[in-house]
N, C-alpha and C positions, 0 to 999 in steps of 0.2 A: 154660179154665182159668183164663185171664186178670182174669175178673169175681170168681172166690173166691181168687183167688191169697194174696192178703194173710192171709185167714182161714186158709188152707190151711196156708201157711208157719208160722204161728203155733202152730197145733195140733201141726204135725209138728215142729216145735224144741223144744214142751213132752213131747213123746215118745207122745202120742196117736194112735189109728188113728182115721180116718175112712172113711165111704164116700163114694165121686165117680161122680157119673153124670154123662157127657160126652158130647153130641150128635156122632156121628161120621158122620152121613149124614143128608140130606134130599131128601125128593120131594115135587113139587107145593107147596103150599102152607105148607110146614111154618113154623112162626113164629119160630124161632131158627136161629141158622148152624151150621155146625159149629165145633166148640170151646166153644159156650154149655154152662155145666155147673152143676151143685148137689152142693152136699156137706150131709152130714148128719153131726153129731157122735154120739158114744157116750152123750152125755145126751138124747138128742133134737134137738137144735137143727138149724135147716135153713136154707141161706144160697144165694144163688145161683136159676137157673130154668135148665129146659130146654126150656120149652115156653110159658112166660106163664099157667101155670095149668093146662094140660088132663092132663097127664100128672104132674105131679108128685106125686101121692100114690101111683101105682104103682112111680115112680122112689125115692122114701122109702123103700117096703118094701125093693126090691130092694136098697137101699143098706144099708138095716139088715141085711139076711139076709148079705151079704159081711161087715159088720162079726162076725156070729155064726158066722162061717167057711165061708160059701158061696164057691163058687167065682166069680171074675169071670165075669162074662157080657154079650153082647150082646142087648140086647130090643128089639125093632121095636114101634113104636106107631102107629098109624094107623086110618081109620075101619074100620068092619065092615059088611057090606050088614044082617047081623041086627040090628045095634044101634050106632048111630053115636056115642051117647054112652056107651059102656059107658066101657074104657080106650083113649082115642083120642081124637083132634084135631078137633074139630068144624069147623074152616077146610078139613078135606077133606084135610091133608096126612099126609105120613107122615115119622116121623122114625127113624134108629138112635141106642140110647143105649148106650153100655158104661160099665158098673158095676164098681166095683173098689176094693178097700181101698188105701188108702194110709197109709204111716207109713215110720218109719227103714228097716225092711227090705224093704219092697214097692217102695219108692222111695227109695235112698239120696240120688241126685243131685238133689232138688229143691231143695234151698238154693244150688245151681249156676245151675238153672235160675232161680230167684226175683232172683238176684244180676244176673244177665244181663238180666233185664226192666226191673230198677231201674235199671240202668246204661244200659240202650236200646241194648243189643248185641243183634243178629239171634240167635234161638234157637230149635228145633224140638225137639218132644218127638215121639220115634216109640212108640206102642204098641202091641203084638200085641195085636189085638181076636178073632181068632179061628186057631185053628190045629189039627189032628189031634191033638197032644200038648198035653193040657190043662195039663202044664208050664210050657208056652211063652205060655200066655196071660197075657197082664199084664206080658209083659217090657219096659223101655224102652231107649231108645236116644236120648241126646241128641246133637244135631247142632247145630255152630257153623259158619260160613263153614271156619272152617281148623283144626277139630279136631273129635272126638266122644269121649264116654266111654258107659260101660253096654254092655249088649247085649241081641239080641234071641233069643238061644238057641244060636248057632252063627256062626263068622266068616263062613262063605258066606252066611247071610241077611244080615248087617250087611252085607258089600260090595254085596251086589246093592240093598240100600234106601238106601247113603248117599248116592249120586249123585243118584237119584230124590228125597232128600229135601232137598237142597242145591237142587235146580232148585226145589222148593215154597216152600222159605225165602226164595229171591231174590226170588219172584214176589210173598209175601206170600199163600200160599195154603194153607189146611187144606183135608185130605179124606183119604179112603180108598184104597190103593193095594193091588193085589191079586198074588199071586204063586204059585208052586209050593210045597209044604209046605217045601223047603229053598232057595227065594228063586229058582226057576227063573222066567223071563222070561213065559214061556207055561207057564200050568198056575193051578190054584185050589187053595185049601186054607189059604192062608195070607192074612190080611187085615191091614195095619197101617194106623193112622191116624197121618197127621202133623199135630202141630198146632203151626202156624208162629205165633211171635213176635216180629213184626217191630216197630220203634219208631213210635209212634202218628205218623200224618201231620202236616204241620205246616202252618198258617194265618197267612198273615204278612198283617197287615193296616198299610196304609200312609194316614197322617192320623189324628191324636189328637184326633178330634172325637166327638160324642155318639154318632153313628151307629156307631163305630169300637166304643165301650164294649159297644153292646148285640151287635155284630157278634162282639166277642171272647168274651162270655158263652156265646152259642150255639155257638161254635167248640170252647168247652172241652166244653159239653153234648154234643157230636156226637163227641167223643174226638180233638180236634185239639190239638197242640201251639202254642198260640198266641202270636205275637208282634205287638206293635204296635208301629209305627215311624216315627217323625216328625223333621224336622230342627229343630223349634222346643221347646227344652228348657223352656218355660215351659207346655206343654201335654202333652208325653210324660213323664210322671211317674207313679210307681207309685200313688200317694195318687188318682189318677183313673183309674185301672186297677187296681183290686184284683183278685188271683188271678189275673192274667195271668202268664204262665210266663215271658215276657221283653218288659221296655219299654225301647225304644234310640231314642236319640239320635242321628242321623244322618241324610244325605240318603238319601231311598228308593232309589233308582239307584243309589247307591256302596254300600248295605247288600247288597241284593239281588246284585249283581255278586259282593262278597267273599262272601256265604252260596253261591253258585253255584260259584266258584273252589275251595272249601274243600269242595263237594261234600256241602253239608248242604240242598239241594233236590233234589228228584226229581219223578216222574212223578205222584207223590201230592199232592205240595204245591198249595195254594191259595194264591191271590194276590188280596187285595182291595185296589183303589185308591179312597180314600174322600177324594183332597187337596182336591177342588174348584178345583185351581190348576195351570193348565198348566205352570208352571215345577217343579213337583214329578209332576205325573201323567204328562206326556207322555215325561221321561226314564226314569222308572221301568217305564212300559209297553214303550218299546223295549227296554228288558232283558227283563223278563218275557217279552213274545212271540217273542222268538229264541230260548228256554229249552224244554226239554220238560217241561213242569209240566200238571199235572192239570186248573188252572180258574184262568183269569184274566177277574177282571171289574171294570168301573170305573162309580163311580157317576154319573150327572149326566142331565142334559136329553137331548132329541133334537138341541137344537142346538150343546149342549157334544159331544158323540157325533160329531157332524159334524166339527166344529172339531178335535177329537182327531186323526181319521182323515184329516183332511188336512195335520196337522203331521206323524202317523208316516209319511205318505206321503214327505213332503218329506226324511224322515230316510232313506228309502232302505227300508223294510218293505212286503214283497211283499204281496199280496192274499191269498196263502196264510197268511202268518204273520197277517195283520189277519183272518182269519177265526174265530182263536182266541178273540177278545175277545167277552166276554159285555158287551154295553154298549148301553142302559141295563141296568144288573145286576138280577137276580132274576127270578122269575116274576111275574104278572100278578095279584095278589092284592088289589090295592086298597089297598096298605100305605100308612100315612100316618106312624105314629112310629117313631122309631130302632126299638124293639122290634119292630112287625109289619114294617120294613123286613128286620131281620136274618132273620126267619122266610121272609119272601121268598126271600131269598140262600141260606139254609139249604136250602129248597125244590128250588130251582133245582140245588145240589148233588146231592142226594139225586137228582133226576130222571137229570142226566147220569150218574151214576155206575151207577145201574141201568135206564137206557135207559126211564124212566117219560114219561110225556106230559104230566105237570101239568093234568090236568083230573079233574073229580069221579069217583069209582069208581062212584058210583050213576048214572052215565050211560053207563058201561062195562060191558061181558060179558067172559066168561072168567077167568082168573087175576090174581088182584089182585097177586101177587108177581113183577116181572121177577128174571133171572138174568143178571149179567154174564157 
């Protein structure tokens, strides 16, 4: 829903009803993850995507039907042995799409969700996508770390789902959970989709150089909240880094330590050290490698890397901590320019996240998508 949330909220605030199709489960090589959404308005406009083009026509028809009064429904789309190019995914994947009507009556708490997402406050939307009682399908429970609102049809169901939803929200996962019709742990008949909205992960780029500008643009493209930090005020300026979320003038290690102490970095945070200067990069790497971060990379030659390792060992870092360092940074793409180098670093981030090997797909066999 995040990808269409602005348009969805605008229509909701104006009192319109829209049809919303949301991917709730995927199997094999489905092209979009759970949570991807497509919105269809009453005048026939479409926003977003559930499959990158494979089944959008069919979902458009389902969304138009719910706007016309049909009940919310889960539809499964995938390849068919008889006709792989009918309403299916030519990539061989399978996905379940829940289609519902969204307006002030069916989803009264949408404005609260939108406000939390904009404020980067974690929130999960739990939706009943299947139930023996059709009246319960489409009910929503909104879950925050410290409160909840709405309901799924009964207090017993809400109580059963609440802890599970908070667990998924804490880990940033979205997906389907199945229960018995009244929320029984062992049973079937009730399926709920938990759509988690965690704040975007952070990317901290240290060193306000041309490579940092390219990396900042790439980070924003990948969905990170990007901060560029440098101790030199002449280089760390918003005019040199337009569009970056934050430009900070501070010593890199001091800034990172303060952010860690304030709880503003976590296991999703990516740190790029592009300073090329030991007095900057060694202290910030010493700080970063002792934290539980998602990625720590440093730019430089093999000689620079060896010198960094020597200096970091002198500061007492263990071999286990040093093993977290990606240096030289990026994948071997033969990159030369700042933009190509940013692609190389982004490719390494993606490969580490999903377990990819960074080789040409044409040289491999089997599924092309990895699952974390």
